[in-house]
N, C-alpha and C positions, 0 to 999 in steps of 0.2 A: 791735201798737202802735196807739195812737190818734193819728191825724194831726190837726193843728190844723183843717184844712178840714172834717174829717169830724165834728167834735164839734158837735152841735146841741142847743139847749135844747128842752125838752119842748113838744110841741103840746098846749096845754091842752084842746083839743077832744077829745083822747083820754081825758082824765080822766073818771071817773064823777061822778055827781051828788053823792056823799057825800064824795069825797076833796077835800082842800084843801091848797094849798101855802102855807105860812106862813113868811115870812122874819123873822129877828130881826137887827136892825141897830142901829148907834149912831154918833153923830157923832164919838166919840172912844173910845180904848181904856180899859179899866178901869172901865166903868160897870156891868158885871154882865150883859153880853150872853150869855156862855157859861153863867153861872148860870141865867138865865132859860131858855135853850134846853134845857139838860140836864134841869132839873127839870120843865119842861113835857113833854118827851119821855117821862120816866119816869112821868108822871101819866096818859098815854094807853095804851090797850090795845095798839095796833099802830101803829108809825110808822117812817118812814124818816128818818134824820137825815143831813144833808149838811153837813160842816164845810168851809166855803169860806174859812176863814182860813188859806190855804195856806202862809203864811210861818211860822206857828206853830200848827198844828192841835193842840187840846188837849181836845176833847170826850171823846175816848176815855179820858183819864186819870180822869175822873169816872164813867165807865161800866165801869171795871175790865175793859177788853178791849184787845186788841192787834191793830189792823187789819193785815192782810197785803197786800203789794203785789199788785195784780192786773194792772197794765199801766203802761207808760211813756206820758207825754204828750210828744209831739214836735211840732216845727214845721219846715217846709221853709225852708232858707236857701240863698242862691245860691252857686254855684261857677263861677268864671270859667275858661274854656278859653283860655289865653294864646296858643295857636297860632291860634285863630280870631279873637280879640279884636283890633280895630283901634284901640281907645282912643277911639272916637267920643264916649263919655260919655253916650249916650242913657239908659242904665240909671241912671246917677247922677242925671241931671236928672229922671228920673221919680220916684225914691224920695223920698217926703215925710219919711222918718225919718232921712235921711243915713246909711243903712246901707251905701251905696256911695259911693266917691269916685274920680273920674278924675284921676289924677296923671300928667301927660305921656301916654305911650302905655299906661299900666297902670291897671287898676281895682282898688282896694283894697276888701275886704269887711270890715264890722264886724258879725259875726253877733249880738252882744248887742243891737244896735239894730234888727235886722230884725224886722218884724211878719209875715213869711211870706205876703205877699199874692200873690207870683208875678208881679207886674207887670214886673219887670226882665227876666224871661225872655221875656215877650211882646213887649216893645218892642225887644229886641236885633235889629238888622237882619242880624247875621252868625250868629245861632243859637249864640252863644258862652256863653250862660248856661244852666247846668243846675242841679239842686237836690239837696241832701243833707239828711238829717234831723239836727236838733239836739234832744237830750233836755232838756226844761224841768223835768220833775218826774215824780212818780208818782201814780197813783190807788191807794188802799188801802181795804180793805173788811173788815167783820167783823159778826157778829151778837152782840148783847149782850141776852140775854133776848128781849123783844118788840121790840127796837130793831135795825134794820138800819142800820149806820153806814157811810157812805162819806166819805172825806176825801181832799183833795189835799195833796201835800207838794212845795213848790217846791224845785228843786235849789239847793243853796248857791251863792250868787253870781249867780244869774239875776235880772235886773231886771224881767222881764215876768211878773207873776202872773196877768194876765187869762186867757190861754189855759188855764192849769191850773184856774182857777175855772170856766171854761166847760166843761171836761172833767168836773168834778164835777157840775154841774147837768145835764149831759147824761145822767147816770145815774139821773135821776128815775124811780121806779117808779110807773106810773099805777094801781096797785092798792092804794095805801095813802096815808094822810095823810103829808105831808112837812113837816119843819122844816128850814129852811136857816139855819145859823149863819153870817152874813155877816162879811166882814172889817170891822174898825173904820174909821171915817173916811167920806169922801164921794168917793173917787177912783174910777177906772175899775173896779177889781175889785169894789167894792161895787155899782155899777150892774149889772155882769154877774151878780152873785150874786142880786140881788133881781129880776132880769128875769123869771124864770118865776113869781114869787110872785103869788098872788091877793090877799094882804094883807101889810103890813109892820108889825111892832111896833118902835118906836124906843125903846131903853132909854136912860134918862138918870139923872142924879143931881141932887139939889137944891142945886147949887153954881153960882157964876158961870161956872166952866169948863164944867160940864155944860150950862147954859143956852146958852152961846155956841155950843157944838158941836151942840146939839139944833137950834138955829135953822138951821145949815148943812144938817143932815140933812133938816129939813122942807122947805127950799128945793129940795133934790134930789128928794124924793118928789113934790112938786108939779110940778116941771119934767118928770119922766118919767110923771106922772099915775098914781101908785100910791096906792091907798087905804091909809091908815095910822092908827095911834093910838100913844099913848105909855104906857110903863110906867116908873114912878119907882122906882128902887132906892135903898136906904139912906135911905128916908124918915125925916125927923127929924134928919138929920145936917147940914143946911144951912139954907136960907131958903125963902121961898115964891115965889121968882122964877119957877120953872118952872110952878107953879100959875097964877100971874097971867098969864104968857105964853100958856099953853094956853087959858085962859078967853078972853083977848082975841082969839086967833086961831081960836077955835071948834074946838080940837083935843081929842079925847076922851082922858082919862087912864083907861085901862081897869083898871089895877092899881097898887097901891103895895106894895112890899116894905120892911118897916121896917128901921131900923138895929138889928139884934138880935145880941147877943153870941153866942148859941147858933148862929145861922146862920153867923156869921163863924168860929167855932171849927170847925164841921163843914166849911166850905169849906177851911180851912187843913189839914184832914186828907184832903182830896179826897173828901169824902162829900156827895152831894147832900142838901139839907136835907129834901126830901120823904120820905126814907127813915126819918128819925127824928121828923119833924113831919108825920104823915099828914094832918092837917087841911088842909095846903097842897095836897095832891093834889086835893081837892075844889075848891079855889079855882082851881087851874090848869085843871081840866076845865071849870069854869064859864066861865073866860076863853076857852078854845078854842071852846066852844059858842056863846058870844056873838059871837065873830069869824065863825064859820060862818054865823050868821044875817045878819050884816052883808054877808058875801060873797054870800049867796043873794039 
């Protein structure tokens, strides 16, 4: 089993000069993040794909493979020895997430709120706190042609996705290019997913909603100091608000994918459009090469 404390993101100094970690993110769901990630991966010769959208991983559906469970992702949660516990409340006062509550002489544990830091065990003066493991989800892996895919799957009902995302990024192979399909939005799991990346592509759509959430994603990338650029999906379906915003902010739009009925029909059948529109493989390779030059 992989314990929460043991899962580490890759040390990028271990990567070779030619390998690159590219994250695909978006400020909102439904912009085409998975479409870009899968089609880009299929356009490269050898790549590792990490599906960090652990609440609903779906890259494998377009790659026609069935990743198998390789391990559980667990975190430590406190267990109170009632015979030793005096009800002093030190553990509850220490916990920043309210996972412990001192009620009279008894301490209640709320494992769903626990972040597994182990601080409650350290501050207990009576040694009344031990730890047990709580399964948060699973890591799953498979090979689909030249693509090695690893995905996380959050256990149903679990509120904390970040430890599972961290377990996925901890599987980065330093011998190949990596594409990280990040969760949608701008919350903690997204920041965890893009953490190891050398570069981030923000996928958006030319609509007011797309522009609003793109602005949020741009703020996050600038805050965490990640180099990034934009890909516009379904170009022609909305207005020029995204173009004007990116020009004003000095943001590079590296690719535009048109609103194309054939692309939509292929997507509805679960078929990546590069398989029937091979000219797009060239465009995706050129995109990847351009990003590599920026990173270098």
